[in-house]
Structure formats: C-alpha cells, structure tokens
BALOBA-1460 file (C-alpha; in Angstrom, 3 decimals):
// residues 238
<rec num="1" residu="m" x="-6.809" y="25.458" z="-2.966"/>
<rec num="2" residu="g" x="-9.663" y="27.389" z="-4.334"/>
<rec num="3" residu="n" x="-9.501" y="27.506" z="-8.162"/>
<rec num="4" residu="s" x="-8.215" y="31.244" z="-7.615"/>
<rec num="5" residu="g" x="-5.502" y="29.454" z="-6.425"/>
<rec num="6" residu="l" x="-5.110" y="27.653" z="-9.901"/>
<rec num="7" residu="k" x="-5.194" y="30.255" z="-11.761"/>
<rec num="8" residu="q" x="-1.739" y="29.971" z="-12.338"/>
<rec num="9" residu="h" x="-1.627" y="26.774" z="-13.512"/>
<rec num="10" residu="y" x="-4.251" y="26.820" z="-15.573"/>
<rec num="11" residu="q" x="-1.967" y="29.611" z="-17.379"/>
<rec num="12" residu="t" x="0.946" y="27.542" z="-18.087"/>
<rec num="13" residu="a" x="-1.120" y="25.055" z="-19.047"/>
<rec num="14" residu="k" x="-2.096" y="26.931" z="-21.960"/>
<rec num="15" residu="k" x="1.135" y="27.186" z="-23.226"/>
<rec num="16" residu="t" x="2.799" y="23.722" z="-21.895"/>
<rec num="17" residu="g" x="-0.591" y="21.246" z="-22.679"/>
<rec num="18" residu="a" x="0.165" y="20.243" z="-18.929"/>
<rec num="19" residu="l" x="-1.594" y="20.552" z="-16.235"/>
<rec num="20" residu="n" x="-0.905" y="18.717" z="-12.363"/>
<rec num="21" residu="v" x="-3.581" y="19.537" z="-9.859"/>
<rec num="22" residu="s" x="-2.378" y="16.505" z="-8.064"/>
<rec num="23" residu="n" x="-2.780" y="17.290" z="-3.943"/>
<rec num="24" residu="r" x="-5.330" y="19.825" z="-4.263"/>
<rec num="25" residu="k" x="-8.253" y="18.422" z="-2.110"/>
<rec num="26" residu="l" x="-10.211" y="17.769" z="-5.258"/>
<rec num="27" residu="d" x="-13.668" y="16.172" z="-4.990"/>
<rec num="28" residu="e" x="-14.940" y="16.953" z="-8.666"/>
<rec num="29" residu="f" x="-13.835" y="18.837" z="-11.722"/>
<rec num="30" residu="p" x="-12.820" y="22.777" z="-11.501"/>
<rec num="31" residu="q" x="-15.129" y="24.653" z="-14.006"/>
<rec num="32" residu="n" x="-11.943" y="26.362" z="-15.288"/>
<rec num="33" residu="l" x="-10.880" y="22.783" z="-16.456"/>
<rec num="34" residu="h" x="-13.332" y="22.268" z="-19.295"/>
<rec num="35" residu="a" x="-11.565" y="25.496" z="-21.009"/>
<rec num="36" residu="l" x="-8.464" y="23.604" z="-21.549"/>
<rec num="37" residu="a" x="-10.194" y="20.643" z="-22.976"/>
<rec num="38" residu="p" x="-8.609" y="21.611" z="-26.313"/>
<rec num="39" residu="l" x="-5.144" y="21.902" z="-25.374"/>
<rec num="40" residu="l" x="-4.538" y="19.000" z="-22.634"/>
<rec num="41" residu="r" x="-1.949" y="16.459" z="-23.911"/>
<rec num="42" residu="t" x="-1.206" y="15.804" z="-19.865"/>
<rec num="43" residu="l" x="-3.559" y="15.686" z="-17.150"/>
<rec num="44" residu="d" x="-2.651" y="14.917" z="-13.780"/>
<rec num="45" residu="l" x="-5.714" y="14.731" z="-11.112"/>
<rec num="46" residu="s" x="-3.856" y="12.252" z="-8.776"/>
<rec num="47" residu="e" x="-4.095" y="12.264" z="-5.101"/>
<rec num="48" residu="n" x="-7.526" y="14.371" z="-4.906"/>
<rec num="49" residu="k" x="-10.844" y="12.909" z="-3.502"/>
<rec num="50" residu="f" x="-12.735" y="12.050" z="-6.673"/>
<rec num="51" residu="v" x="-15.653" y="9.706" z="-5.876"/>
<rec num="52" residu="r" x="-16.146" y="9.857" z="-9.713"/>
<rec num="53" residu="i" x="-14.554" y="10.788" z="-12.892"/>
<rec num="54" residu="p" x="-17.484" y="12.874" z="-14.818"/>
<rec num="55" residu="d" x="-18.334" y="12.179" z="-18.431"/>
<rec num="56" residu="d" x="-16.756" y="15.537" z="-19.289"/>
<rec num="57" residu="i" x="-13.350" y="13.770" z="-19.530"/>
<rec num="58" residu="g" x="-14.374" y="12.272" z="-22.788"/>
<rec num="59" residu="h" x="-14.060" y="15.984" z="-24.661"/>
<rec num="60" residu="f" x="-10.402" y="15.982" z="-23.191"/>
<rec num="61" residu="t" x="-9.407" y="13.881" z="-26.520"/>
<rec num="62" residu="l" x="-6.281" y="15.005" z="-27.063"/>
<rec num="63" residu="l" x="-4.943" y="13.503" z="-23.517"/>
<rec num="64" residu="k" x="-1.895" y="11.358" z="-23.970"/>
<rec num="65" residu="q" x="-1.357" y="10.837" z="-20.306"/>
<rec num="66" residu="l" x="-4.208" y="10.626" z="-17.699"/>
<rec num="67" residu="n" x="-2.840" y="9.862" z="-13.859"/>
<rec num="68" residu="i" x="-6.089" y="9.643" z="-11.824"/>
<rec num="69" residu="s" x="-4.276" y="7.299" z="-8.798"/>
<rec num="70" residu="h" x="-4.931" y="7.803" z="-5.196"/>
<rec num="71" residu="n" x="-8.362" y="8.857" z="-5.481"/>
<rec num="72" residu="k" x="-11.989" y="7.099" z="-4.103"/>
<rec num="73" residu="l" x="-12.963" y="6.002" z="-7.370"/>
<rec num="74" residu="t" x="-15.256" y="3.170" z="-7.919"/>
<rec num="75" residu="m" x="-15.534" y="2.513" z="-11.484"/>
<rec num="76" residu="l" x="-14.014" y="4.516" z="-14.122"/>
<rec num="77" residu="p" x="-17.080" y="6.018" z="-16.948"/>
<rec num="78" residu="d" x="-17.406" y="4.768" z="-20.420"/>
<rec num="79" residu="a" x="-16.130" y="8.369" z="-21.708"/>
<rec num="80" residu="l" x="-12.813" y="7.369" z="-21.192"/>
<rec num="81" residu="g" x="-12.978" y="5.446" z="-24.484"/>
<rec num="82" residu="a" x="-12.986" y="8.928" z="-26.289"/>
<rec num="83" residu="l" x="-9.718" y="9.644" z="-25.098"/>
<rec num="84" residu="t" x="-8.142" y="7.645" z="-28.422"/>
<rec num="85" residu="k" x="-4.616" y="9.491" z="-28.277"/>
<rec num="86" residu="l" x="-4.457" y="8.502" z="-24.716"/>
<rec num="87" residu="e" x="-0.819" y="6.402" z="-24.462"/>
<rec num="88" residu="c" x="-0.521" y="6.285" z="-20.400"/>
<rec num="89" residu="l" x="-3.425" y="5.519" z="-17.827"/>
<rec num="90" residu="n" x="-2.521" y="5.681" z="-14.685"/>
<rec num="91" residu="a" x="-5.930" y="4.663" z="-12.282"/>
<rec num="92" residu="s" x="-3.920" y="3.077" z="-9.608"/>
<rec num="93" residu="s" x="-4.330" y="2.741" z="-5.601"/>
<rec num="94" residu="n" x="-8.377" y="3.808" z="-6.184"/>
<rec num="95" residu="q" x="-11.581" y="0.716" z="-5.154"/>
<rec num="96" residu="i" x="-12.138" y="0.012" z="-8.957"/>
<rec num="97" residu="k" x="-13.965" y="-2.775" z="-8.928"/>
<rec num="98" residu="c" x="-14.453" y="-3.546" z="-12.865"/>
<rec num="99" residu="l" x="-14.234" y="-1.608" z="-15.874"/>
<rec num="100" residu="p" x="-15.555" y="-0.257" z="-19.181"/>
<rec num="101" residu="w" x="-15.280" y="-2.398" z="-22.412"/>
<rec num="102" residu="s" x="-14.937" y="1.247" z="-24.030"/>
<rec num="103" residu="l" x="-11.086" y="1.102" z="-23.169"/>
<rec num="104" residu="q" x="-10.988" y="-1.315" z="-25.986"/>
<rec num="105" residu="k" x="-11.157" y="1.678" z="-28.129"/>
<rec num="106" residu="l" x="-8.065" y="3.092" z="-26.717"/>
<rec num="107" residu="t" x="-6.025" y="1.420" z="-29.534"/>
<rec num="108" residu="r" x="-2.508" y="3.579" z="-28.792"/>
<rec num="109" residu="l" x="-2.130" y="2.052" z="-24.956"/>
<rec num="110" residu="k" x="1.298" y="1.912" z="-24.074"/>
<rec num="111" residu="q" x="1.315" y="1.535" z="-20.329"/>
<rec num="112" residu="v" x="-1.878" y="0.681" z="-17.871"/>
<rec num="113" residu="n" x="-1.352" y="1.193" z="-14.215"/>
<rec num="114" residu="l" x="-4.741" y="-0.836" z="-12.292"/>
<rec num="115" residu="s" x="-2.605" y="-1.985" z="-9.270"/>
<rec num="116" residu="n" x="-3.848" y="-1.331" z="-5.593"/>
<rec num="117" residu="n" x="-7.835" y="-1.845" z="-6.981"/>
<rec num="118" residu="q" x="-10.728" y="-4.272" z="-6.232"/>
<rec num="119" residu="i" x="-10.791" y="-5.891" z="-9.633"/>
<rec num="120" residu="t" x="-12.077" y="-9.424" z="-9.537"/>
<rec num="121" residu="e" x="-11.953" y="-10.506" z="-13.568"/>
<rec num="122" residu="f" x="-8.787" y="-10.022" z="-15.502"/>
<rec num="123" residu="p" x="-9.857" y="-7.274" z="-17.982"/>
<rec num="124" residu="p" x="-10.476" y="-8.947" z="-21.834"/>
<rec num="125" residu="m" x="-10.491" y="-4.996" z="-23.157"/>
<rec num="126" residu="f" x="-7.020" y="-5.332" z="-23.303"/>
<rec num="127" residu="c" x="-6.250" y="-7.931" z="-25.015"/>
<rec num="128" residu="d" x="-5.993" y="-6.918" z="-28.756"/>
<rec num="129" residu="l" x="-4.208" y="-3.104" z="-28.083"/>
<rec num="130" residu="k" x="-1.343" y="-3.784" z="-29.921"/>
<rec num="131" residu="f" x="1.165" y="-1.005" z="-28.697"/>
<rec num="132" residu="l" x="0.109" y="-2.069" z="-25.045"/>
<rec num="133" residu="d" x="3.341" y="-2.865" z="-23.366"/>
<rec num="134" residu="v" x="2.962" y="-2.853" z="-19.610"/>
<rec num="135" residu="l" x="-0.302" y="-3.964" z="-17.712"/>
<rec num="136" residu="d" x="0.198" y="-3.468" z="-13.884"/>
<rec num="137" residu="m" x="-2.842" y="-5.338" z="-12.628"/>
<rec num="138" residu="s" x="-1.100" y="-5.928" z="-8.912"/>
<rec num="139" residu="q" x="-2.841" y="-5.960" z="-6.052"/>
<rec num="140" residu="n" x="-6.509" y="-6.602" z="-7.136"/>
<rec num="141" residu="r" x="-8.472" y="-9.425" z="-6.550"/>
<rec num="142" residu="i" x="-7.990" y="-11.252" z="-9.192"/>
<rec num="143" residu="t" x="-8.553" y="-15.149" z="-9.359"/>
<rec num="144" residu="t" x="-8.121" y="-16.777" z="-12.917"/>
<rec num="145" residu="i" x="-5.953" y="-16.326" z="-15.804"/>
<rec num="146" residu="p" x="-8.420" y="-16.902" z="-18.886"/>
<rec num="147" residu="d" x="-8.138" y="-18.032" z="-22.547"/>
<rec num="148" residu="a" x="-9.007" y="-14.571" z="-23.904"/>
<rec num="149" residu="a" x="-5.464" y="-13.366" z="-21.941"/>
<rec num="150" residu="a" x="-3.829" y="-15.023" z="-25.521"/>
<rec num="151" residu="a" x="-4.293" y="-12.317" z="-27.628"/>
<rec num="152" residu="l" x="-2.434" y="-9.711" z="-25.434"/>
<rec num="153" residu="h" x="0.624" y="-7.839" z="-26.766"/>
<rec num="154" residu="v" x="2.198" y="-7.082" z="-23.482"/>
<rec num="155" residu="v" x="6.050" y="-7.639" z="-23.233"/>
<rec num="156" residu="e" x="5.253" y="-6.988" z="-19.300"/>
<rec num="157" residu="l" x="1.954" y="-8.488" z="-17.613"/>
<rec num="158" residu="n" x="2.613" y="-7.821" z="-13.558"/>
<rec num="159" residu="l" x="-0.173" y="-10.193" z="-11.560"/>
<rec num="160" residu="n" x="1.466" y="-9.779" z="-8.122"/>
<rec num="161" residu="q" x="-0.717" y="-9.658" z="-5.038"/>
<rec num="162" residu="n" x="-3.802" y="-11.165" z="-6.318"/>
<rec num="163" residu="q" x="-5.346" y="-14.463" z="-5.672"/>
<rec num="164" residu="i" x="-4.399" y="-16.069" z="-8.997"/>
<rec num="165" residu="s" x="-5.284" y="-20.154" z="-8.787"/>
<rec num="166" residu="t" x="-5.793" y="-21.018" z="-12.388"/>
<rec num="167" residu="i" x="-3.653" y="-19.897" z="-15.214"/>
<rec num="168" residu="s" x="-4.615" y="-20.377" z="-18.756"/>
<rec num="169" residu="e" x="-2.070" y="-22.304" z="-20.768"/>
<rec num="170" residu="k" x="-2.803" y="-20.322" z="-23.957"/>
<rec num="171" residu="l" x="-1.440" y="-17.580" z="-21.794"/>
<rec num="172" residu="a" x="2.096" y="-19.429" z="-23.382"/>
<rec num="173" residu="e" x="0.681" y="-17.660" z="-26.931"/>
<rec num="174" residu="c" x="1.002" y="-14.171" z="-26.390"/>
<rec num="175" residu="q" x="3.863" y="-13.147" z="-28.800"/>
<rec num="176" residu="r" x="5.755" y="-10.301" z="-26.890"/>
<rec num="177" residu="l" x="5.551" y="-11.634" z="-23.312"/>
<rec num="178" residu="k" x="8.878" y="-11.399" z="-22.046"/>
<rec num="179" residu="t" x="8.139" y="-10.774" z="-18.095"/>
<rec num="180" residu="l" x="5.261" y="-12.500" z="-16.156"/>
<rec num="181" residu="r" x="4.835" y="-11.512" z="-12.868"/>
<rec num="182" residu="l" x="2.977" y="-13.169" z="-10.405"/>
<rec num="183" residu="e" x="4.152" y="-13.071" z="-6.852"/>
<rec num="184" residu="e" x="2.025" y="-13.664" z="-4.011"/>
<rec num="185" residu="n" x="-0.828" y="-15.283" z="-5.509"/>
<rec num="186" residu="c" x="-2.671" y="-19.000" z="-4.394"/>
<rec num="187" residu="l" x="-0.885" y="-21.043" z="-7.435"/>
<rec num="188" residu="q" x="-0.125" y="-24.761" z="-6.710"/>
<rec num="189" residu="l" x="2.967" y="-25.901" z="-8.372"/>
<rec num="190" residu="n" x="0.520" y="-27.697" z="-10.715"/>
<rec num="191" residu="a" x="-0.742" y="-24.482" z="-11.887"/>
<rec num="192" residu="v" x="1.535" y="-23.126" z="-13.414"/>
<rec num="193" residu="p" x="1.378" y="-24.333" z="-17.256"/>
<rec num="194" residu="k" x="4.126" y="-26.447" z="-18.353"/>
<rec num="195" residu="k" x="3.297" y="-24.540" z="-22.083"/>
<rec num="196" residu="i" x="4.510" y="-21.263" z="-20.610"/>
<rec num="197" residu="l" x="8.327" y="-23.040" z="-19.330"/>
<rec num="198" residu="k" x="8.275" y="-24.584" z="-22.537"/>
<rec num="199" residu="d" x="6.702" y="-22.957" z="-25.565"/>
<rec num="200" residu="s" x="6.659" y="-19.078" z="-24.642"/>
<rec num="201" residu="k" x="8.784" y="-16.243" z="-24.743"/>
<rec num="202" residu="v" x="8.666" y="-15.670" z="-21.190"/>
<rec num="203" residu="s" x="12.428" y="-15.226" z="-19.755"/>
<rec num="204" residu="l" x="11.698" y="-13.602" z="-16.493"/>
<rec num="205" residu="l" x="8.724" y="-15.690" z="-14.545"/>
<rec num="206" residu="a" x="8.309" y="-14.171" z="-11.295"/>
<rec num="207" residu="l" x="6.383" y="-17.111" z="-8.435"/>
<rec num="208" residu="e" x="7.859" y="-16.121" z="-5.303"/>
<rec num="209" residu="g" x="5.159" y="-16.454" z="-2.182"/>
<rec num="210" residu="n" x="2.743" y="-18.911" z="-4.084"/>
<rec num="211" residu="l" x="1.532" y="-22.127" z="-2.583"/>
<rec num="212" residu="f" x="4.996" y="-24.225" z="-3.284"/>
<rec num="213" residu="e" x="8.481" y="-23.884" z="-2.672"/>
<rec num="214" residu="i" x="9.817" y="-21.758" z="-5.480"/>
<rec num="215" residu="k" x="13.005" y="-24.540" z="-6.131"/>
<rec num="216" residu="q" x="10.373" y="-26.374" z="-6.664"/>
<rec num="217" residu="l" x="9.951" y="-25.005" z="-9.832"/>
<rec num="218" residu="a" x="13.232" y="-27.005" z="-10.948"/>
<rec num="219" residu="d" x="11.864" y="-30.357" z="-10.753"/>
<rec num="220" residu="l" x="9.042" y="-29.498" z="-13.833"/>
<rec num="221" residu="d" x="9.860" y="-30.756" z="-16.923"/>
<rec num="222" residu="c" x="10.328" y="-28.008" z="-19.773"/>
<rec num="223" residu="y" x="11.994" y="-25.898" z="-16.651"/>
<rec num="224" residu="d" x="14.774" y="-26.207" z="-18.650"/>
<rec num="225" residu="n" x="13.838" y="-24.702" z="-21.608"/>
<rec num="226" residu="y" x="12.899" y="-21.918" z="-19.447"/>
<rec num="227" residu="m" x="16.304" y="-21.555" z="-17.687"/>
<rec num="228" residu="e" x="17.623" y="-21.313" z="-20.898"/>
<rec num="229" residu="r" x="15.426" y="-17.663" z="-22.086"/>
<rec num="230" residu="y" x="16.077" y="-16.339" z="-18.578"/>
<rec num="231" residu="t" x="19.951" y="-17.249" z="-18.866"/>
<rec num="232" residu="a" x="20.337" y="-15.684" z="-22.547"/>
<rec num="233" residu="v" x="18.569" y="-12.371" z="-21.395"/>
<rec num="234" residu="k" x="21.035" y="-11.961" z="-18.611"/>
<rec num="235" residu="k" x="24.047" y="-12.796" z="-20.855"/>
<rec num="236" residu="k" x="22.338" y="-9.597" z="-23.416"/>
<rec num="237" residu="m" x="22.349" y="-7.104" z="-20.106"/>
<rec num="238" residu="f" x="26.102" y="-7.922" z="-19.501"/>
C-alpha cells in the first residue's frame, strides 16, 4: 500500500494518537509519518520489511507503546533512548544481535519483548529500570546470567530457549522477581543456584528441558523452601 493508501490512517492518528501500519510491506519510514511525531503515543510498525529503524524515531518523544516486531532488524538505534515516556517496547522476531546502552534512559518501561532474536549477552541496560515488570528474552543465544542481573526490578524474567549454562547466584537478590523461566537451556543440575531456591522470592521456577530430569530438583537442598513459596502462591489463586 502506497502513501495514498495510508492517508486515512494518518488522519485517524492525528485524532487518536495511535497509528497502526503493520503488515504494509514498508522498508522505510513514509514521509507523512514525520508530521505525526509530536502527536503519537502508540506506533505499530510490526510485520514489515525494516532492516533498520532511522534515527528519526527519536523525534517521537510522546510514544508510550512501540511495536517493531517481525521485521528484519539487526540492531536498534541509539535514538530510542530519547523516547523517555515509552512503557512498552516490542522488538521480537527480528535478527537483533546487540542492544544500545541508550535503552537505560527509558526509565518508564514496564514491558520489554525481545524474544526470537540473536542476542548473545544478557542486557545490563535494563537492570536499573524500576518500573520494568516483564522482560522477555526467550529464543535468543544468551549463555550466562551475570552478577549484574541482581539489579533487575522485574516481576517476570523469561529466558526460555537460550543456551544458558551458568546462572549467578546473585539473581536471588532481585527483590521483585517472582517468575523465572529457564526452560530448554543448557543447565546442569548443579548450575541451579541453591540461593534462588532458599533465599529468593521466586515462586515459579520453570526448568523443564534442561540437561537433567526435572524430578531431580526435589533432591536439592532448599527445594522445600521454594515449594513453600510455590504452594503459597497457588493457594492464593483459588
């Protein structure tokens, strides 16, 4: 669809502050989009053919939600750091290999989805974001959860389907972490930190599909501590 076909979308966006140009075969910002920079709070560019997001994205400073999933991105621009009102970022299903440090400026982020990319290192730029509730890094190529992860404020951390073989026991220090998903990684049983079982606030620890039988978890010291938290949460649900 050409720019003329998008005209109605732009007119609506001027009134609503929301623009959805998903699945339009776009590979670059349409010219008309720039005029909406002072107005948009929601921008959906998903399922297009973007190889890069231009630095012009930094002009959309009112954005609260940005969806750039299902494109062909290999990186995110530093200019994203200018979107200081952003609350939800979805950049899943791209080919992103690394992330800019400017993302640490996005102090209002609540949800970040970077699943199904090619990221190899755990992203420390998200660690001090106090409102970040959910970080989804599943289906990447991360091998290690470093000490720096102790500074995460997330309630849920999804690292399913990575290549993780090492977890820092400092992850147990995350004050808000309740759900930790580590299914289908490369963990041996002795790589599961006992401190997470004993001293953390994690009440759902998903470890299926690693290099041990899940029933072996019950043999670990402190497993009972974890099960007490798990059971307490389940009781609250019913």
